[in-house]
C-alpha positions in Angstrom: 80.1 -78.7 129.6 82.4 -77.0 132.0 85.2 -78.9 133.6 88.0 -78.0 136.0 91.6 -78.9 135.5 93.9 -80.5 138.2 97.5 -81.0 137.4 98.1 -78.2 134.9 100.1 -75.9 137.2 103.8 -75.5 138.0 105.4 -75.9 141.4 106.0 -72.1 142.0 102.3 -71.6 141.5 101.4 -74.0 144.3 103.9 -72.3 146.6 102.4 -68.9 146.1 98.8 -69.7 146.3 96.7 -71.5 148.8 93.0 -72.0 149.2 91.4 -70.4 152.3 89.0 -73.4 152.6 91.7 -76.0 151.9 91.5 -77.3 155.4 87.8 -77.9 155.1 87.9 -79.8 151.8 86.0 -83.0 152.0 88.1 -86.1 151.0 86.4 -89.0 149.3 87.4 -92.4 150.4 86.5 -94.6 147.4 89.2 -95.0 144.8 87.0 -94.0 141.8 84.6 -91.3 140.7 81.8 -91.0 143.3 78.5 -92.0 142.0 75.2 -91.8 143.9 74.5 -94.7 144.2 76.3 -96.3 141.2 80.0 -96.7 140.5 81.7 -95.9 137.2 81.9 -99.4 135.9 78.2 -100.4 136.6 76.9 -97.2 135.2 79.1 -97.6 132.0 77.9 -101.1 131.5 74.2 -100.1 131.9 74.3 -96.9 130.1 76.8 -97.3 127.4 77.4 -101.0 126.7 73.9 -101.9 127.5 71.9 -98.9 126.1 71.8 -98.0 122.4 70.9 -94.3 123.1 73.6 -93.8 125.6 76.1 -95.5 123.3 75.2 -93.4 120.4 75.3 -90.2 122.2 78.8 -90.8 123.6 80.1 -91.9 120.2 78.6 -88.9 118.4 80.1 -86.4 120.8 83.5 -88.1 121.2 83.9 -88.7 117.5 82.6 -85.2 116.4 84.8 -83.4 119.0 87.9 -85.4 118.1 87.4 -84.5 114.5 87.5 -80.8 115.2 90.9 -79.7 113.9 93.3 -77.8 116.2 95.4 -74.7 115.4 98.5 -73.8 117.4 99.4 -70.2 118.1 102.5 -68.6 119.8 102.9 -64.9 120.2 99.9 -64.2 117.8 101.5 -66.2 115.1 100.0 -69.6 113.9 102.6 -72.4 113.9 103.0 -75.1 111.2 105.6 -77.0 112.9 106.3 -77.5 116.7 107.1 -80.5 119.0 103.7 -80.0 120.7 101.9 -80.5 117.3 103.9 -83.6 116.6 103.3 -85.0 120.0 99.4 -84.5 119.7 99.4 -86.0 116.2 101.2 -89.1 117.3 100.9 -89.3 121.1 101.9 -93.0 121.5 102.7 -96.1 119.5 99.2 -97.4 120.0 97.1 -94.3 119.1 97.0 -91.3 116.8 96.0 -87.9 117.9 92.2 -88.5 117.0 92.0 -91.7 118.9 93.6 -90.1 122.0 91.2 -87.2 122.0 88.2 -89.4 121.3 89.1 -91.6 124.3 89.5 -88.5 126.4 86.1 -87.0 125.4 84.5 -90.5 125.9 85.8 -90.8 129.4 84.4 -87.3 130.2 80.9 -88.3 128.9 80.9 -91.7 130.8 82.6 -90.8 134.1 82.9 -87.0 134.2 86.7 -87.4 134.5 89.6 -87.9 132.0 93.2 -88.4 132.9 96.2 -87.9 130.6 99.7 -89.1 131.5 102.8 -87.5 130.2 105.4 -90.2 129.7 109.1 -90.3 129.1 109.7 -86.6 129.9 113.0 -85.0 129.2 114.9 -82.6 131.5 112.6 -79.7 130.6 109.5 -81.8 131.3 108.6 -82.3 127.6 106.9 -85.6 127.2 107.7 -88.1 124.4 104.3 -89.8 124.8 100.8 -89.1 126.1 98.4 -91.9 127.4 94.8 -91.8 128.4 94.1 -93.6 131.8 91.0 -95.4 132.9 89.1 -93.1 135.3 87.8 -96.0 137.4 91.4 -97.0 138.2 92.5 -93.4 139.3 92.2 -92.0 142.9 93.0 -88.4 143.9 95.3 -88.1 146.9 94.6 -84.6 148.4 97.3 -82.7 150.2 97.1 -80.5 153.3 95.9 -77.6 151.2 93.0 -79.5 149.7 94.6 -79.7 146.2 95.7 -83.0 144.7 99.3 -83.7 145.7 99.3 -87.1 143.9 97.2 -89.5 141.9 97.2 -93.2 142.4 96.6 -95.5 139.5 95.6 -99.1 140.7 95.2 -102.3 138.8 94.4 -105.2 141.0 97.0 -105.2 143.8 99.5 -103.0 141.9 99.5 -99.3 142.3 101.5 -96.5 140.8 101.7 -93.0 142.4 101.9 -89.9 140.2 103.4 -87.1 142.4 102.0 -83.6 141.5 104.5 -81.5 143.5 107.1 -81.4 140.7 107.8 -78.6 138.3 106.3 -80.6 135.4 103.1 -82.4 136.6 102.9 -85.9 135.0 99.1 -85.9 135.0 96.3 -83.8 133.6 92.9 -84.3 135.2 90.0 -83.0 133.3 86.7 -83.0 135.1 83.2 -82.0 134.5 81.5 -79.6 136.9 80.2 -81.4 140.0 78.5 -79.2 142.7 78.8 -81.9 145.4 82.3 -83.2 145.0 85.6 -81.5 145.4 87.8 -83.9 143.4 85.6 -85.8 140.8 83.3 -84.7 138.0 79.8 -85.5 137.2 79.0 -87.0 133.8 75.8 -86.9 131.7 75.5 -90.6 132.1 75.0 -90.1 135.9 72.3 -87.5 135.3 70.5 -89.7 132.8 70.7 -92.8 135.1 67.0 -93.0 135.8 66.0 -92.6 132.2 68.6 -95.3 131.3 67.0 -97.8 133.7 63.5 -97.1 132.4 64.7 -97.5 128.8 66.6 -100.7 129.5 63.7 -102.2 131.5 61.3 -101.4 128.6 63.7 -103.1 126.1 63.8 -106.2 128.4 60.1 -106.3 128.7 59.6 -106.1 124.9 62.3 -108.9 124.4 60.6 -111.1 127.0 57.3 -110.5 125.2 58.7 -111.7 122.0 60.5 -114.6 123.5 57.9 -116.3 125.7 54.9 -113.9 126.2 55.7 -111.9 129.3 52.0 -111.8 130.0 49.3 -114.2 128.6 48.0 -113.2 125.1 45.1 -115.4 125.8 43.8 -118.3 127.8 43.0 -122.0 126.8 39.7 -122.9 128.5 38.8 -126.6 129.0 35.1 -127.7 129.0 34.7 -131.4 129.3 31.8 -133.5 128.0 30.3 -133.5 131.5 30.7 -129.8 132.0 33.8 -130.3 134.3 36.6 -127.8 133.7 39.5 -129.9 135.1 42.4 -131.5 133.2 44.2 -134.5 134.4 47.9 -134.0 135.3 49.0 -135.8 132.2 46.6 -133.8 129.9 47.8 -130.5 131.6 51.5 -131.4 131.0 51.0 -132.3 127.4 49.0 -129.1 126.8 51.8 -126.9 128.3 54.5 -128.7 126.3 52.6 -128.2 123.1 52.0 -124.5 123.8 55.7 -123.9 124.5 57.0 -125.8 121.6 54.5 -124.6 118.9 53.0 -121.3 119.9 55.7 -119.3 121.9 58.6 -117.3 120.6 59.0 -115.1 117.6 59.4 -117.9 115.2 55.9 -119.1 116.0 54.1 -115.8 115.9 50.8 -116.0 114.1 50.8 -119.8 113.8 47.3 -121.3 113.9 46.3 -123.3 117.0 44.6 -126.7 116.7 42.3 -127.3 119.7 40.5 -130.6 120.5 38.5 -132.2 123.2 36.5 -129.3 124.6 39.4 -126.8 124.6 38.5 -123.2 123.7 40.8 -120.2 123.1 39.9 -116.8 124.8 42.0 -113.9 123.6 43.2 -111.4 126.2 44.2 -107.8 125.1 46.4 -105.1 126.8 45.0 -102.3 128.7 45.7 -98.7 127.5 48.2 -98.3 130.3 50.1 -101.5 129.4 50.2 -100.3 125.7 52.0 -97.1 126.7 55.3 -98.9 127.3 56.6 -97.8 123.8 55.9 -94.2 124.4 57.6 -94.5 127.8 60.6 -95.9 126.2 60.7 -93.2 123.7 60.3 -90.6 126.4 63.2 -92.1 128.4 65.3 -92.1 125.1 64.7 -88.3 124.7 65.7 -87.7 128.3 69.0 -89.5 127.8 69.6 -87.5 124.6 68.8 -84.3 126.6 71.3 -85.1 129.3 74.0 -85.4 126.7 73.0 -82.4 124.7 72.2 -84.4 121.5 69.1 -83.3 119.6 66.7 -86.2 119.4 66.2 -85.6 115.7 69.8 -86.8 115.1 69.0 -90.0 116.8 65.9 -90.8 114.7 63.6 -90.5 117.8 59.9 -89.9 116.9 57.9 -86.9 117.9 60.9 -84.5 118.3 61.1 -82.5 115.1 61.9 -79.4 117.1 64.4 -78.1 114.6 63.4 -76.9 111.1 65.5 -79.7 109.5 68.4 -82.0 110.1 71.0 -79.3 109.2 69.8 -77.0 112.0 69.8 -79.9 114.5 73.3 -80.7 113.5 74.4 -77.1 113.9 72.9 -77.0 117.4 74.6 -80.2 118.3 77.9 -78.7 117.4 77.4 -75.4 119.0 75.9 -76.8 122.3 77.7 -80.1 122.8 80.8 -80.4 120.6 82.5 -76.9 120.4 82.5 -76.1 124.2 84.1 -79.5 124.9 86.8 -79.0 122.2 87.5 -75.4 123.4 88.0 -76.4 127.0 90.1 -79.4 126.3 92.4 -77.5 124.1 92.7 -74.8 126.7 93.6 -77.4 129.3 96.2 -79.0 127.0 97.7 -75.6 126.3 98.1 -74.9 130.1 99.5 -78.4 130.8 101.8 -78.7 127.8 102.3 -75.4 126.1 105.3 -74.1 128.1 107.4 -77.3 128.2 109.3 -76.5 125.2 110.4 -73.1 126.4 107.6 -71.0 124.8 104.0 -70.3 125.3 102.1 -72.4 122.8 98.3 -72.2 122.8 96.0 -74.8 121.1 92.5 -73.8 120.0 89.9 -75.5 117.8 89.8 -74.2 114.2 86.1 -73.8 113.8 86.5 -72.4 110.2 87.3 -75.9 109.1 84.2 -77.5 110.7 81.6 -78.1 107.8 78.6 -78.1 110.2 79.4 -74.4 111.1 80.3 -73.2 107.7 77.0 -71.3 107.2 77.4 -69.4 110.4 81.0 -68.6 109.7 80.2 -67.3 106.2 77.6 -65.1 107.7 80.0 -63.7 110.3 82.7 -63.1 107.6 80.1 -61.2 105.5 79.1 -59.0 108.5 82.6 -58.1 109.5 83.7 -57.5 105.8 80.8 -55.0 105.4 81.7 -53.1 108.6 83.3 -50.0 107.0 84.0 -48.5 110.4 86.6 -51.2 111.1 90.1 -51.2 109.6 91.7 -54.4 108.1 93.6 -55.4 111.3 90.4 -55.0 113.5 88.6 -57.2 111.1 91.2 -59.9 111.2 91.3 -59.7 115.0 87.5 -60.3 115.2 87.8 -63.2 112.9 90.5 -64.8 115.0 93.3 -64.1 112.4 96.8 -62.7 113.2 97.7 -59.1 112.2 99.1 -58.5 108.8 102.7 -58.8 108.3 104.4 -55.3 107.7 106.7 -55.5 104.8 109.8 -53.2 104.9 
């Protein structure tokens, strides 16, 4: 998932650069991420709170990416202690670092946008706290050059404006790639919206079938003694009440029916097309997983044993969905925060400490170790390690 960054630049960079198409930038009026035709809140309720596949995909990606450890480097040297490390480990009184990153990754999956606020900054712009803001409450305020000059955070009738024209921007905007929107990102949830609707409707159909027979499972036929097939109003009402009370709902499944006075039961089956709703639901679930980049095998979906085993599927999940997200978020945090303490600190995911990728990493180490045409420093550089310290 590729996403752009708004708010991670300094004032002098804005003065030196201007977009040639800034005057032609389309400005979106709604104060939320632009969905077609859904808004962020409705789509989140349908695809996350109301859909087990969407919920599980978002949780798997957010939790896995937040669990990837970060390493901090400055001038080619890995840091063990730095104010930026302390800030990301304990960003605010209500969250630790993993919870902050998990919320950030979750918002990116649900709305395509994530907003981080730098709070209580000192004179150099170094923040004392970081907070994740709800994307549905944030609106981009573009300037004359097309770039965001401010962000507006609105709750009810109260609004707060974050100006982005200062030396230390107070807001970091992470967004997924959206080819049709200049300021907001597109989430996997939006791409999977049609499959989510199908999956939810199939679940509701199945629930209705269990509750009160969404379609008749059979018909009660009345044949009177004189051959007439008509019940009196009183007989009809009594029959309906008995069927609803004794033969509908999951608790009455398989209960025998006692018929009297010329009543006969005629079972009615489902057509092959009607019986395909389960496969339709599974196909919709696979499409949802595809939009998020989660192998269906990890979700327990039938008929998708594409990978040789679970380990291969898990490795593909980390390579295709988790690692790119962690890399780009770490890069964005570095550009936004890394200079505020007077240095140039860079954060990057430490993939050597990710168990799911250990086999690939071992193979890489073995290949580089056996490369006799490389010296020790070249091997260390290929492995992402700093040069050896020269002792005098």
